[in-house]
C-alpha positions in Angstrom: -54.4 25.3 -43.1 -57.7 23.4 -42.8 -57.8 22.9 -46.6 -54.3 21.5 -46.5 -55.1 19.0 -43.7 -58.2 17.8 -45.6 -56.2 17.3 -48.7 -53.6 15.2 -46.9 -56.3 13.1 -45.3 -57.9 12.5 -48.7 -54.6 11.6 -50.3 -53.9 9.1 -47.5 -57.4 7.5 -47.9 -56.9 7.3 -51.6 -53.5 5.6 -51.4 -53.5 1.9 -52.2 -50.2 0.0 -51.4 -48.7 -1.8 -54.3 -48.4 -5.3 -52.7 -46.6 -6.9 -55.5 -43.9 -4.2 -55.5 -43.4 -4.5 -51.8 -43.0 -8.3 -52.0 -40.4 -7.9 -54.7 -38.3 -5.5 -52.6 -38.4 -8.0 -49.6 -37.3 -10.9 -51.9 -34.4 -8.8 -53.3 -33.3 -7.8 -49.7 -33.3 -11.5 -48.5 -31.3 -12.5 -51.6 -28.6 -9.9 -50.9 -28.4 -10.5 -47.1 -25.7 -13.0 -45.7 -26.9 -16.4 -44.5 -28.0 -16.7 -40.8 -24.8 -18.6 -39.8 -22.7 -15.8 -41.2 -24.7 -13.2 -39.4 -24.3 -15.2 -36.1 -20.6 -15.4 -36.7 -20.3 -11.7 -37.4 -22.2 -10.9 -34.2 -20.2 -13.4 -32.1 -16.7 -11.9 -32.9 -17.1 -8.7 -30.7 -18.5 -10.8 -27.9 -15.5 -13.2 -28.0 -13.1 -10.3 -28.2 -14.7 -8.6 -25.2 -14.6 -11.8 -23.2 -10.9 -12.4 -24.0 -10.1 -8.8 -23.0 -11.9 -9.2 -19.7 -10.1 -12.5 -19.0 -6.8 -11.0 -19.8 -7.5 -8.0 -17.5 -8.5 -10.4 -14.7 -5.2 -12.3 -15.1 -3.2 -9.1 -15.0 -5.0 -7.9 -11.9 -4.6 -11.3 -10.3 -0.9 -11.4 -11.1 -0.4 -7.9 -9.7 -2.3 -8.9 -6.5 -0.2 -12.1 -6.0 3.0 -10.1 -6.6 1.9 -7.4 -4.1 1.1 -10.0 -1.4 4.4 -11.9 -2.0 6.3 -8.6 -1.8 4.6 -7.8 1.6 5.5 -11.3 2.9 9.1 -10.9 1.8 9.4 -7.5 3.4 7.9 -8.9 6.6 10.4 -11.7 6.6 13.2 -9.3 6.2 12.0 -7.2 9.1 11.9 -10.2 11.4 15.4 -11.3 10.3 16.9 -7.8 10.7 15.5 -7.0 14.1 17.2 -4.0 15.8 19.9 -4.4 18.4 18.5 -5.0 21.8 15.2 -6.5 20.5 16.4 -10.1 21.2 19.1 -12.6 20.3 19.0 -16.3 19.2 18.2 -18.7 22.0 20.8 -21.1 23.5 20.3 -24.7 24.5 22.3 -27.2 26.6 20.9 -30.6 27.5 17.5 -30.0 29.1 18.1 -26.3 29.3 16.9 -23.6 26.9 17.3 -19.8 27.4 16.7 -16.5 25.7 17.5 -12.9 26.5 15.4 -9.8 25.5 14.8 -6.2 26.5 11.2 -5.9 27.8 8.9 -4.0 25.4 7.7 -1.8 28.2 11.1 -0.2 28.7 11.2 3.6 28.0 13.6 6.5 27.6 14.5 6.5 31.4 14.1 2.9 32.5 14.5 -0.6 31.2 14.0 -4.2 32.1 16.1 -7.1 30.8 14.3 -10.5 30.7 16.0 -13.9 30.8 13.6 -16.8 29.9 14.8 -20.2 31.1 13.1 -23.5 30.2 14.1 -26.8 31.6 12.8 -30.3 30.8 14.2 -31.6 34.1 14.3 -30.4 37.7 17.5 -28.5 38.7 19.1 -29.1 42.0 21.7 -26.3 41.6 21.3 -23.1 39.6 22.9 -19.6 39.2 22.2 -16.8 36.8 24.4 -13.7 36.3 23.2 -10.7 34.2 25.6 -7.9 33.2 24.1 -4.5 32.2 26.8 -2.4 30.6 27.3 1.1 32.2 26.1 3.3 29.3 25.4 6.3 31.5 23.1 6.6 34.5 22.6 2.8 34.8 21.4 2.1 38.4 19.4 -0.8 39.8 15.7 -0.5 40.6 15.1 -4.1 41.5 14.6 -7.6 40.3 11.8 -10.2 40.1 11.3 -13.8 39.0 8.4 -16.1 38.4 9.8 -18.6 40.9 9.4 -18.0 44.6 11.7 -15.2 45.8 12.5 -17.2 49.0 14.2 -19.9 46.9 17.1 -17.5 45.8 19.8 -15.3 47.1 19.8 -12.2 44.9 22.5 -9.5 44.7 23.1 -6.4 42.5 26.4 -4.6 42.4 28.7 -2.5 40.2 31.7 -4.4 38.7 34.0 -3.9 35.8 32.0 -1.2 34.1 28.7 -3.0 34.4 25.7 -3.4 36.8 25.8 -7.1 37.8 22.8 -9.1 39.0 23.1 -12.6 40.4 20.5 -15.2 41.3 21.7 -18.3 43.3 19.4 -21.2 44.1 19.5 -21.8 47.9 20.7 -25.2 49.2 17.9 -27.8 49.4 15.7 -25.9 46.9 14.8 -27.0 43.4 14.0 -25.3 40.1 11.1 -27.4 38.8 10.8 -28.4 35.2 9.0 -25.8 33.1 9.4 -22.2 31.8 10.7 -19.5 34.2 11.5 -15.8 33.8 14.1 -13.7 35.6 14.1 -9.9 35.2 16.7 -7.2 36.0 15.3 -3.6 36.3 17.4 -0.4 36.1 17.3 3.3 35.3 19.5 4.8 32.6 20.4 8.1 31.0 17.6 9.8 29.0 17.2 8.5 25.5 17.4 5.2 23.7 19.8 2.8 25.3 22.0 0.3 23.3 21.8 -3.1 25.0 24.4 -4.6 22.6 27.0 -5.1 25.3 24.6 -6.6 27.9 25.1 -10.3 28.6 23.8 -13.2 30.7 25.2 -16.6 31.7 23.7 -19.5 33.7 25.0 -22.7 35.1 22.8 -25.5 36.4 22.9 -29.1 37.6 20.1 -31.4 36.6 18.5 -33.9 39.0 20.6 -36.7 37.3 23.9 -34.9 38.2 24.8 -33.5 34.8 26.0 -29.9 34.6 24.8 -27.5 31.9 25.5 -23.9 30.8 23.6 -21.5 28.7 24.1 -17.7 28.0 23.9 -15.0 25.5 22.9 -11.3 24.9 19.8 -9.1 24.6 
């Protein structure tokens, strides 16, 4: 093994590179190689292709995202338009009066509250509000309240014509001021979800200038 190593070292030391032959090989290789511009063009094609693919993928992902967001917005709009019965009705307006009826979101399977929101741009010198809660089983009054002073109204609740009827009447000499006011009728009902589709309200009022107005609707 030692003799073999020595022979290899001696052969390496004795080897003299043929410089002229090496130069000739380099010259032939340069003559056969494509010009630098061609090499740059050949190398640039994969990069351009990859960049195009990346841009195309970004456009596809972006389009999918926009379509998804648009779809969510359209579904949200449909949900608002197709609100379930009892969740609210279109508001009504007459002169300075605006009103809206809705079932309070805190209602439950045994008890409910119906809210009437009234907004007036002028003071009212006469005012009455009647709320009819259809007798759907077990409906019985548990009280009323309003954002205006309780002492300004006469309030009654009674059974009439298959409904529980609440009535607020503004006392003589009192005034409903301009602004936004809420009246609420509270009641128990049979266990389970209650359909408020047959419940109604109606209000009559006289503005300070003497004009009479009426608003009303459902829940």
